[in-house]
C-alpha positions in Angstrom: -35.7 62.1 -218.6 -34.9 65.3 -220.8 -37.1 68.5 -220.7 -38.6 67.7 -223.7 -40.1 64.5 -222.7 -41.4 66.4 -219.3 -43.3 69.0 -221.6 -44.4 65.8 -223.9 -45.9 64.0 -220.8 -47.6 67.2 -219.5 -49.1 67.7 -223.1 -50.3 64.0 -223.1 -51.9 64.6 -219.7 -53.4 67.9 -220.7 -54.9 66.4 -223.9 -56.3 63.4 -222.2 -57.9 65.8 -219.8 -59.4 67.9 -222.7 -60.8 65.0 -224.3 -62.3 63.4 -221.1 -63.8 67.1 -220.2 -65.3 67.1 -223.9 -66.8 63.4 -223.5 -68.2 64.3 -220.0 -69.8 67.3 -221.2 -71.7 65.3 -223.9 -72.9 62.7 -221.1 -76.3 63.5 -219.3 -75.8 64.0 -215.5 -76.1 60.5 -213.7 -77.5 62.3 -210.5 -81.1 63.0 -211.5 -81.8 64.5 -208.0 -78.6 66.9 -208.1 -79.2 69.2 -211.2 -75.8 70.1 -212.8 -73.8 67.6 -210.7 -71.1 65.5 -212.9 -68.8 62.8 -212.3 -65.7 64.8 -212.7 -63.7 62.1 -214.7 -61.1 64.8 -215.6 -60.2 64.5 -211.9 -58.4 61.3 -212.6 -55.9 63.1 -214.8 -55.4 65.9 -212.2 -54.4 63.3 -209.6 -52.2 61.5 -212.0 -50.4 64.9 -212.6 -50.2 66.0 -208.9 -49.0 62.5 -208.0 -46.5 62.3 -211.1 -45.4 65.8 -211.6 -44.5 68.9 -209.7 -47.3 71.2 -208.5 -46.1 73.7 -211.0 -46.4 71.3 -213.9 -49.3 69.6 -212.6 -51.0 73.2 -212.2 -50.0 73.7 -216.2 -52.1 70.5 -217.0 -55.1 71.8 -214.8 -54.7 75.3 -216.7 -54.4 73.9 -220.4 -57.4 71.6 -219.6 -59.7 74.5 -218.8 -58.6 76.9 -221.5 -58.9 74.2 -224.2 -62.3 72.5 -223.2 -63.3 76.2 -223.1 -62.2 77.1 -226.5 -63.3 73.8 -227.8 -67.0 73.8 -226.8 -67.6 76.2 -223.7 -68.6 79.5 -223.3 -67.9 82.6 -220.9 -69.9 81.1 -218.0 -68.7 77.5 -218.6 -65.1 79.0 -218.4 -65.9 80.8 -215.2 -67.3 78.0 -213.7 -64.9 75.3 -214.5 -62.0 77.8 -213.9 -63.4 78.6 -210.3 -64.1 75.0 -209.7 -60.7 73.4 -211.0 -58.3 76.0 -209.4 -59.9 75.9 -206.1 -60.2 72.0 -206.3 -56.4 72.0 -207.3 -55.5 74.1 -204.4 -57.5 72.0 -201.9 -56.0 68.8 -203.5 -52.5 70.2 -203.1 -52.7 71.2 -199.5 -54.5 68.1 -198.5 -51.9 66.0 -200.1 -49.1 68.0 -198.2 -50.7 66.0 -195.2 -48.4 63.0 -196.6 -49.3 59.7 -197.6 -49.4 58.3 -193.9 -52.6 60.7 -193.3 -54.4 60.7 -196.3 -54.7 58.6 -199.4 -54.8 59.5 -203.2 -58.7 58.9 -202.7 -59.0 61.3 -199.9 -57.2 63.8 -202.0 -59.7 63.1 -204.8 -62.7 63.6 -202.4 -61.4 66.9 -201.3 -60.8 68.1 -204.7 -64.4 67.4 -205.5 -65.7 69.3 -202.7 -63.6 72.1 -203.3 -64.7 72.1 -206.6 -68.4 72.2 -205.6 -67.5 75.1 -203.3 -65.9 77.2 -206.3 -68.7 76.6 -208.6 -71.3 77.3 -206.3 -69.5 80.5 -205.1 -69.5 81.8 -209.0 -73.2 81.1 -209.1 -73.9 83.2 -206.0 -72.0 86.0 -207.4 -73.9 85.6 -210.6 -77.1 85.3 -208.9 -76.2 88.1 -206.4 -77.2 86.0 -203.4 -75.5 83.3 -200.9 -78.7 81.4 -200.8 -77.2 79.5 -203.6 -74.8 77.8 -201.3 -77.7 76.1 -199.5 -77.3 73.5 -202.6 -73.7 72.7 -201.1 -74.7 69.8 -198.8 -76.6 68.2 -201.8 -73.4 68.5 -204.2 -71.0 67.6 -201.4 -72.6 64.3 -200.9 -72.4 63.5 -204.7 -69.0 65.1 -204.7 -68.1 62.6 -202.0 -69.1 59.8 -204.0 -67.8 60.7 -207.3 -64.5 62.1 -205.6 -64.3 58.3 -204.1 -64.9 56.7 -207.6 -62.4 58.9 -209.4 -59.8 58.4 -206.6 -60.1 54.7 -207.1 -59.6 55.1 -210.7 -56.6 57.3 -210.3 -55.1 55.1 -207.7 -55.6 52.0 -210.0 -53.8 53.8 -212.8 -51.0 55.4 -210.8 -50.1 51.7 -209.4 -49.8 50.6 -212.8 -48.0 53.8 -214.2 -45.3 53.5 -211.4 -44.2 50.1 -213.2 -43.3 51.9 -216.1 -39.7 53.1 -216.7 -40.9 56.3 -218.0 -42.5 57.0 -214.8 -39.1 56.6 -212.7 -37.2 58.7 -215.3 -40.3 61.4 -214.7 -39.6 61.0 -210.8 -36.2 61.5 -210.9 -36.6 64.7 -212.9 -39.0 65.9 -210.6 -36.7 65.7 -207.8 -33.5 66.9 -209.1 -34.8 69.9 -211.0 -34.0 73.2 -209.0 -36.8 75.8 -208.6 -39.7 73.3 -208.7 -42.0 73.0 -206.2 -43.2 69.2 -205.2 
């Protein structure tokens, strides 16, 4: 796979994540007892990026999603919440993924990302409110984060199993492991 093909793949994942983020923003929260809780559909794309690209390239997908979703329909506060949640989630997912497939599955990585996303957003909320009592909402959000993390992990696992059958994916994996100066 050429460098241009890799860049196109990154752009496709980022575009999918942006569209999913915008669609999810328009959907009311399915968790009526947890105000502000969302399903986290863009986490599917983040999982796909983590498992099909290098860490550096997957981080590009996440950053592009955050910036474009904010520019297309967000505010400064939505950017702060989204960025804090997504960055902390990505770091957590990368760390958990390094445990290896024998210890944790893609579903577990997704759940870790969902919980870390909640921690990131509540940290920003507590900073804005200037009180740490906002973090008392973490157990409620974590419960729904676990549920949605499992659902998004199952969806990402299904997609990854089908993507692995494509020749394009095999070329992408060859490039992932043969490029110097790329962190996997």
